[in-house]
C-alpha positions, -999 to 999 in steps of 0.1 A, spaced: 183 -141 667 177 -115 702 158 -113 730 129 -86 720 109 -67 748 83 -43 754 93 -14 771 70 10 757 27 2 749 2 32 750 -34 28 733 -61 61 729 -94 53 738 -112 33 705 -141 56 697 -155 89 676 -134 115 668 -147 136 640 -127 162 651 -97 144 644 -69 144 618 -46 112 614 -19 134 625 -40 140 659 -43 108 667 -10 97 655 10 120 682 -16 111 709 -2 79 711 32 81 699 47 107 720 31 94 754 48 56 743 81 74 739 77 91 770 65 59 787 97 38 777 121 65 790 131 73 757 135 104 735 125 102 699 159 104 684 163 72 701 141 54 678 158 39 650 134 26 626 92 24 626 65 8 606 32 29 605 0 7 600 -33 25 583 -55 13 558 -79 40 550 -66 73 548 -55 67 508 -99 62 506 -112 82 527 -89 118 521 -63 105 498 -35 103 516 -18 73 498 24 64 496 40 78 522 8 77 551 38 74 584 60 100 573 33 126 565 18 117 602 53 114 618 76 140 611 49 167 626 59 151 657 96 152 647 100 113 644 117 113 607 154 104 588 150 71 605 135 43 579 98 44 582 77 17 561 39 17 559 19 -12 565 -13 -24 546 -29 -56 558 -61 -47 564 -72 -59 600 -44 -74 607 -22 -47 597 -13 -32 630 6 -67 645 19 -71 614 42 -35 618 46 -45 654 62 -81 639 86 -65 616 95 -42 648 99 -72 669 120 -86 637 140 -52 626 157 -60 663 155 -99 670 178 -98 637 204 -72 650 198 -50 623 185 -23 650 186 -20 690 148 0 693 121 2 670 85 13 674 51 0 658 21 27 656 -15 22 643 -39 46 635 -74 47 618 -100 68 608 -132 48 598 -158 73 609 -167 93 582 -197 117 574 -206 92 539 -216 56 557 -216 43 523 -180 51 520 -171 31 548 -184 -1 542 -174 9 501 -139 11 518 -140 -24 534 -137 -42 493 -104 -35 500 -97 -63 523 -113 -88 491 -98 -93 460 -111 -61 443 -98 -68 404 -117 -103 412 -146 -90 427 -170 -95 398 -163 -136 401 -166 -128 443 -199 -114 442 -212 -145 420 -197 -169 442 -211 -149 472 -251 -168 471 -230 -199 488 -226 -175 518 -263 -168 515 -297 -180 534 -314 -209 524 -353 -211 533 -344 -235 563 -320 -210 582 -346 -183 569 -370 -200 591 -352 -202 618 -342 -163 618 -375 -159 614 -384 -179 642 -356 -157 667 -367 -125 655 -402 -136 668 -390 -148 700 -371 -121 710 -393 -91 696 -413 -85 735 -377 -78 742 -364 -56 713 -393 -35 718 -390 -32 756 -388 5 761 -384 16 724 -413 38 707 -433 17 674 -430 45 653 -398 48 629 -390 85 629 -392 96 591 -362 112 575 -362 148 564 -365 156 531 -329 172 534 -315 142 549 -327 120 525 -314 144 493 -278 138 513 -284 104 512 -291 101 479 -257 123 471 -233 104 492 -247 69 475 -241 85 439 -199 97 453 -197 62 462 -211 50 432 -192 68 409 -155 58 426 -168 25 425 -175 27 388 -144 40 383 -125 11 396 -149 -16 389 -171 -2 364 -207 1 362 -220 -31 356 -200 -49 385 -210 -20 411 -248 -29 400 -241 -64 408 -233 -56 441 -262 -44 454 -268 -79 467 -235 -75 489 -242 -46 508 -273 -39 526 -264 0 534 -254 -8 569 -228 -38 570 -200 -53 553 -196 -83 528 -176 -99 558 -200 -103 582 -221 -124 558 -196 -144 555 -189 -148 596 -228 -154 594 -226 -181 575 -196 -198 592 -215 -196 622 -238 -214 608 -219 -241 596 -209 -250 627 -241 -250 643 -254 -273 617 -225 -299 626 -216 -293 655 -250 -280 674 -238 -247 689 -266 -221 697 -274 -185 694 -274 -181 728 -238 -190 725 -224 -167 706 -247 -140 733 -229 -157 764 -195 -145 744 -206 -109 731 -224 -107 769 -193 -112 782 -172 -93 758 -197 -61 767 -185 -67 809 -151 -73 800 -152 -31 781 -165 -22 812 -138 -21 835 -118 -8 803 -117 28 799 -99 30 764 -132 9 752 -149 23 727 -181 6 743 -183 7 784 -222 -6 797 -233 -40 796 -256 -56 780 -275 -90 790 -272 -118 770 -314 -113 767 -303 -80 752 -280 -92 726 -304 -115 715 -329 -93 714 -311 -67 694 -310 -59 659 -305 -87 631 -275 -79 610 -272 -115 594 -283 -148 607 -270 -155 632 -256 -124 644 -273 -91 657 -257 -59 659 -246 -70 699 -221 -95 682 -204 -70 655 -174 -47 659 -188 -11 657 -170 9 637 -143 33 651 -116 56 652 -79 48 674 -45 51 679 -21 26 693 18 22 698 43 0 711 88 4 718 105 -33 712 148 -31 726 167 -59 727 176 -72 765 211 -50 763 196 -20 758 164 -28 782 190 -39 811 215 -7 805 185 21 800 167 5 837 133 -8 817 132 -42 834 107 -35 857 82 -31 826 97 -51 798 74 -77 785 88 -103 766 81 -114 734 83 -152 730 68 -156 693 61 -136 671 44 -151 634 31 -136 606 18 -157 576 -9 -157 544 -42 -178 539 -39 -206 514 -65 -221 491 -82 -249 506 -112 -263 515 -137 -251 539 -133 -284 568 -96 -281 562 -71 -268 587 -77 -232 587 -48 -201 588 -58 -198 626 -44 -232 637 -19 -237 613 1 -202 623 -2 -206 661 9 -244 659 40 -224 647 39 -201 673 36 -227 699 67 -250 693 88 -210 689 80 -199 721 87 -233 732 47 -237 750 14 -250 745 -23 -234 746 -30 -248 784 6 -226 790 -15 -192 775 -36 -175 808 -51 -151 788 -58 -141 751 -65 -115 731 -86 -128 694 -102 -109 667 -134 -112 673 -146 -90 644 -182 -111 655 -187 -133 686 -186 -162 655 -152 -148 654 -142 -158 692 -159 -187 693 -142 -202 664 -107 -190 675 -108 -204 708 -112 -239 690 -84 -231 664 -55 -219 691 -65 -252 710 -83 -238 738 -111 -261 735 -120 -289 716 -134 -284 680 -172 -277 679 -172 -270 714 -163 -231 716 -195 -221 727 -200 -246 753 -163 -232 770 -176 -199 771 -207 -207 788 -188 -225 814 -176 -191 822 -140 -204 814 -134 -173 790 -147 -146 814 -118 -130 839 -113 -151 869 -124 -183 842 -96 -206 828 -82 -182 803 -101 -155 797 -101 -140 763 -103 -107 749 -101 -89 784 -99 -52 767 -133 -61 754 -120 -71 722 -132 -57 687 -166 -60 697 -167 -38 723 -131 -28 725 -137 -13 690 -121 -19 659 -101 8 643 -86 -16 617 -47 0 614 -49 2 656 -69 -33 666 -37 -53 669 -14 -33 686 -41 -25 714 -40 -64 717 -9 -64 724 -9 -28 745 -43 -51 769 -20 -83 770 7 -57 781 -10 -45 805 -21 -77 819 12 -95 821 21 -63 840 -2 -64 865 -21 -35 858 -53 -42 843 -73 -32 875 -109 -46 880 -102 -64 847 -67 -79 860 -63 -119 854 -51 -131 882 -14 -146 880 -11 -139 845 25 -151 828 18 -162 792 -6 -141 767 -13 -146 730 -26 -123 709 -47 -134 670 -54 -109 649 -62 -120 612 -75 -98 585 -90 -91 551 -108 -121 531 -92 -149 503 -112 -179 500 -118 -192 529 -102 -182 553 -80 -140 565 -52 -132 541 -30 -127 565 -27 -135 604 -4 -124 629 3 -149 665 22 -132 691 31 -151 724 39 -127 754 59 -137 787 57 -115 816 89 -110 827 81 -80 856 62 -93 882 
């Protein structure tokens, strides 16, 4: 096994790109990344391309990477298409690493691209079903009631909304803007198009049963996160205020990141007063829909030195990819299980990590991963965040990019964007969000859901070599 180094890393600003195609976004990250590495397109010996939604949204299945990259003159080499839900980008990176560490290639590349914005918002949320066992969706629907709220949960939610109502309505008109007849007709058409498509996939009877799975403004994954957050609250006494502290912190971090989808700050009180998605998660605690692209170039040590890239190289100390397993809700989860493997491979422990990017599709995701990765004891993730430990200047800054909550979450690109942030930190080039003395960094990126945990997850540990 050879040592592997990141010598090129790039991301575009995440956001809304309705006027651009997957090909456009691919070009905007792949070419600058290769240029940053001081290489030519012909130097890339193999490439892994991550994308989840191009097939569902535009019908481009099977050969996505080849289609996106040929216009750039990247062709003939092995191009492997990667789908691993939200862990697709980090999975592409893992295999690019594997190609180099195995000795099969000297220079490889990983590219992740996604366009989630779509004129039909119902199609976007229906597309997330691909991150579940779609063939078994009827059983999942039957079991989804376990994630529902009981009477006590509903009471707490009502009290919370009432408590922060004065902040929620501040500066807003009490009148709800009515949709025009044309808008309502177009919305019904959008719903019917998605209905027809889903009927083709899983049958009309199953689609009818799915009405409770969607509210039209969020995916079923948010309900699962909400359930997990409520369980944590009941078991350990964590609070919505702790989740708000995490979300507010991440919005602050993203305000310092020019590549983030959101560049504004919000106070914890504003987070708590935002629209409720699923108790106890408000909109500001959840990752937004977004488009984006990110890429990385990797090589072996000899190539890195021969080409004079030592001043920008970041070493990959560990790269671990794993899948979820059937387990009880209280059993050791995939993040804890895989991070132990990664720490062992790197010869390090949680205390050696100076900063981390974790998969915070919601604020509770960050709270949970802070515990699972060993940064704080189980049950203390919320308290840990409230102390300021996870903010820039704290003992272990988490999601200095703003995380999925604020940097954005274009699925195929998210995992590589995490690595971009950490490589930027380890190079000492993060500007106002720089973690002082950052030498070791960790990225955790999960995707999909099967049973009680993510279907796939990658853990990467990186080391600064250029400071």
